[in-house]
TIMARBA-289804 format. One record per residue (C-alpha): z negated, y negated, x. Coordinates in steps of 0.05 Angstrom, whole numbers, padded with zeros to 5 digits, always signed. Layout:
ZYX;...
END
This chain:
+00003+00004+00003;-00013-00048+00059;+00067-00039+00078;+00087-00044+00005;+00044-00113+00002;+00076-00140+00065;+00148-00128+00040;+00125-00150-00031;+00106-00219+00003;+00171-00221+00044;+00213-00213-00016;+00165-00263-00059;+00176-00320-00003;+00253-00305-00005;+00252-00314-00080;+00208-00376-00070;+00262-00403-00022;+00317-00395-00073;+00281-00451-00120;+00344-00470-00154;+00355-00411-00184;+00279-00398-00200;+00274-00464-00224;+00324-00459-00267;+00304-00392-00299;+00232-00410-00306;+00251-00481-00336;+00296-00444-00387;+00251-00401-00414;+00198-00454-00421;+00244-00501-00460;+00277-00438-00500;+00218-00433-00546;+00208-00505-00567;+00281-00520-00574;+00295-00452-00612;+00234-00464-00662;+00251-00541-00672;+00320-00527-00689;+00303-00468-00737;+00245-00512-00769;+00285-00568-00780;+00342-00524-00811;+00292-00488-00856;+00257-00552-00876;+00333-00585-00897;+00342-00525-00941;+00279-00530-00966;+00289-00604-00988;+00356-00592-01011;+00332-00534-01055;+00285-00579-01087;+00323-00635-01100;+00331-00649-01176;+00408-00665-01184;+00471-00637-01195;+00544-00664-01193;+00581-00652-01256;+00655-00671-01268;+00666-00684-01350;+00595-00690-01366;+00622-00739-01420;+00645-00665-01453;+00580-00642-01460;+00531-00682-01493;+00482-00628-01502;+00488-00599-01433;+00472-00677-01413;+00418-00678-01456;+00384-00612-01427;+00390-00641-01364;+00357-00707-01377;+00303-00660-01405;+00289-00631-01339;+00290-00691-01300;+00358-00668-01263;+00401-00724-01243;+00471-00725-01258;+00516-00748-01204;+00593-00757-01203;+00630-00713-01146;+00684-00748-01107;+00752-00761-01138;+00787-00704-01095;+00724-00661-01092;+00760-00587-01086;+00799-00610-01039;+00738-00638-00996;+00699-00574-01015;+00756-00532-00983;+00752-00579-00919;+00679-00578-00907;+00668-00656-00916;+00634-00645-00989;+00583-00576-00982;+00557-00581-01056;+00573-00545-01121;+00605-00577-01172;+00606-00564-01250;+00671-00574-01286;+00672-00581-01360;+00732-00573-01397;+00751-00628-01456;+00743-00571-01512;+00676-00551-01481;+00632-00584-01542;+00685-00564-01590;+00682-00489-01573;+00605-00490-01577;+00607-00527-01647;+00652-00467-01671;+00601-00409-01647;+00651-00392-01590;+00648-00378-01520;+00662-00435-01475;+00677-00428-01405;+00648-00469-01342;+00677-00482-01272;+00630-00474-01217;+00664-00503-01160;+00634-00485-01077;+00645-00458-01020;+00596-00407-01002;+00612-00393-00933;+00576-00464-00912;+00501-00447-00905;+00482-00519-00923;+00516-00505-00991;+00470-00453-01012;+00417-00488-01043;+00458-00536-01083;+00496-00468-01109;+00436-00436-01130;+00407-00500-01165;+00473-00509-01207;+00474-00429-01227;+00403-00434-01246;+00412-00497-01293;+00479-00468-01325;+00436-00399-01334;+00376-00440-01365;+00430-00483-01409;+00461-00416-01436;+00397-00384-01448;+00374-00444-01489;+00435-00441-01531;+00423-00367-01545;+00357-00378-01565;+00368-00436-01620;+00434-00396-01645;+00387-00334-01654;+00336-00379-01687;+00385-00409-01734;+00405-00342-01764;+00329-00328-01777;+00329-00271-01714;+00264-00273-01674;+00285-00294-01599;+00246-00228-01568;+00298-00183-01597;+00348-00207-01536;+00294-00200-01480;+00250-00137-01501;+00219-00131-01427;+00182-00188-01398;+00187-00193-01320;+00128-00215-01281;+00136-00232-01215;+00084-00210-01161;+00098-00217-01087;+00055-00178-01050;+00080-00204-00980;+00034-00252-00943;+00054-00314-00914;+00052-00280-00834;+00097-00230-00866;+00143-00278-00899;+00149-00312-00836;+00162-00247-00796;+00232-00247-00821;+00237-00318-00796;+00215-00305-00725;+00258-00253-00707;+00289-00296-00652;+00217-00280-00609;+00224-00206-00596;+00303-00220-00578;+00283-00274-00532;+00226-00238-00500;+00266-00177-00483;+00320-00219-00463;+00269-00258-00417;+00259-00189-00379;+00328-00183-00363;+00344-00251-00344;+00277-00256-00298;+00293-00196-00266;+00365-00193-00254;+00385-00243-00204;+00319-00218-00161;+00337-00142-00166;+00414-00153-00149;+00398-00197-00088;+00343-00152-00058;+00394-00096-00066;+00469-00105-00069;+00459-00177-00041;+00422-00149+00029;+00475-00104+00026;+00536-00148+00026;+00492-00199+00077;+00479-00140+00124;+00407-00153+00126;+00392-00081+00098;+00400-00044+00161;+00357-00088+00202;+00301-00091+00151;+00298-00010+00150;+00290-00009+00225;+00219-00038+00213;+00161+00003+00215;+00152+00015+00137;+00166+00074+00099;+00220+00083+00047;+00171+00083-00012;+00126+00020+00018;+00193-00016+00020;+00221+00002-00045;+00155-00013-00084;+00143-00078-00048;+00211-00102-00070;+00201-00079-00140;+00136-00112-00146;+00169-00178-00126;+00226-00167-00177;+00174-00146-00236;+00125-00202-00224;+00189-00248-00237;+00205-00217-00292;+00137-00215-00322;+00132-00298-00303;+00196-00304-00344;+00172-00269-00407;+00104-00298-00405;+00133-00364-00401;+00180-00352-00460;+00119-00321-00500;+00075-00385-00484;+00135-00434-00501;+00145-00402-00570;+00066-00401-00585;+00061-00470-00561;+00121-00494-00607;+00092-00456-00664;+00029-00495-00662;+00063-00564-00661;+00103-00549-00717;+00092-00613-00763;+00111-00584-00829;+00048-00551-00865;+00086-00498-00905;+00125-00473-00847;+00069-00477-00799;+00036-00426-00852;+00095-00383-00837;+00101-00392-00769;+00036-00347-00742;+00047-00336-00674;-00014-00355-00631;-00058-00321-00574;-00067-00262-00613;+00008-00248-00618;+00023-00268-00552;-00027-00219-00523;-00002-00156-00561;+00071-00182-00547;+00049-00183-00469;+00025-00108-00471;+00089-00088-00503;+00139-00130-00458;+00104-00138-00390;+00119-00060-00375;+00185-00061-00407;+00192-00117-00360;+00172-00078-00298;+00220-00020-00319;+00276-00065-00331;+00260-00088-00254;+00271-00020-00232;+00330+00004-00274;+00371-00066-00251;+00353-00053-00178;+00370+00024-00180;+00437+00006-00217;+00450-00055-00170;+00440-00012-00105;+00511+00022-00121;+00548-00045-00115;+00571-00058-00050;+00581-00133-00064;+00535-00181-00111;+00588-00192-00160;+00595-00117-00171;+00521-00108-00177;+00531-00164-00229;+00581-00119-00265;+00531-00059-00269;+00473-00106-00290;+00515-00134-00340;+00518-00072-00378;+00448-00052-00374;+00434-00120-00412;+00489-00103-00463;+00452-00034-00474;+00385-00065-00480;+00411-00116-00532;+00449-00066-00571;+00398-00013-00572;+00353-00055-00626;+00417-00060-00670;+00403+00018-00689;+00355-00007-00736;+00399-00051-00771;+00456+00002-00781;+00409+00064-00800;+00365+00070-00862;+00304+00092-00815;+00248+00040-00803;+00190+00055-00760;+00201+00122-00746;+00161+00158-00696;+00214+00176-00649;+00232+00105-00640;+00172+00096-00598;+00202+00141-00549;+00271+00098-00540;+00260+00039-00489;+00284-00025-00518;+00284+00004-00591;+00208+00015-00586;+00191-00058-00567;+00225-00078-00618;+00198-00042-00672;+00132-00055-00644;+00133-00133-00635;+00167-00132-00710;+00106-00101-00733;+00061-00142-00694;+00098-00209-00721;+00087-00174-00791;+00012-00164-00784;+00021-00095-00801;-00036-00039-00775;-00016-00014-00705;-00053+00037-00670;-00068+00045-00592;-00019+00100-00592;+00036+00056-00616;+00024+00020-00552;+00013+00076-00501;+00077+00113-00519;+00120+00060-00502;+00078+00045-00442;+00077+00116-00421;+00156+00119-00425;+00162+00052-00384;+00121+00082-00329;+00167+00149-00330;+00231+00109-00322;+00199+00062-00272;+00173+00120-00230;+00238+00159-00234;+00280+00098-00216;+00236+00080-00152;+00241+00152-00138;+00322+00150-00140;+00328+00088-00105;+00282+00112-00050;+00331+00174-00043;+00389+00123-00049;+00368+00083+00010;+00366+00139+00059;+00431+00157+00055;+00483+00126+00103;+00534+00115+00050;+00493+00073+00015;+00462+00032+00070;+00523+00025+00118;+00574+00027+00058;+00617-00043+00053;
END
């Protein structure tokens, strides 16, 4: 371990010398959380503000005085859409839903016929969603009122039309509701493990091989296992620092959200950071060993970057298994790196019950993979074709 500590100090010193790369990675991790949370909070606040607005755009409101009366009784302000609103909706310059009422609308209703109302919108634009839902809800409410009035006029009790009453009870806690909004945190946490270790892992393996500094390093009185462990400790430390910086920045950003309702949903504090760290730090150490092993096969820094890119792609793809499959929170997922962390991080965000075994299994798998990679790397560095190959 003394030799490993010396190698660790040497690699850490080399990493600190490359201040630009190190500062860029750490600063990016620190800014990532606040910027993401601010953008998400502003987006949700704007959507919430739009959804609570008591206004609707109607073209031809003069043809439906009863509908205008219904809107007035519900404190809904009627606005006139722009002249070429259909063209502007298509182009995206006007992102609101427009109710279009024909001239014969009132006559059809007066004769007991079905009157058609057109609702123009572009649901491919997220900013238009609150306006669409608001217009649809008003039209449906007006339709229900007309139905009840017609039924009552014929002496029929309105209860015959709706024999079942729905009482909606949402059992989700604010923490569980906010978990769906904080899905970015697990993704950035796992990404931080890759970003924090990739550059250092490549530089300490393929980089030294390309520079020709690996051969003189191996001539020192240091055993190969000590050399590998020392290098891995330096890379793993950098990965862990980036992960902790990422998690801390998200916690700070969540605490500074001014909107009280969003602050209730965005519950990510010291407790969540601690449990995230228990899951992601072993994963970061594992990723450091995997990237070092993969990068050793690269004869140049650029070639090793390509190999490391495939690892990053796999890590980002594996959690998507839960999206494309119906299986959620299955035991077997605990044995799949990246997928286990994604699953457990989501459960922590939801505030679900998590047993110690749920933490120990991913930790054991990460330790097993890390040990295997370090053993493989030690064997690779004992081959001349790896050390002297260019």
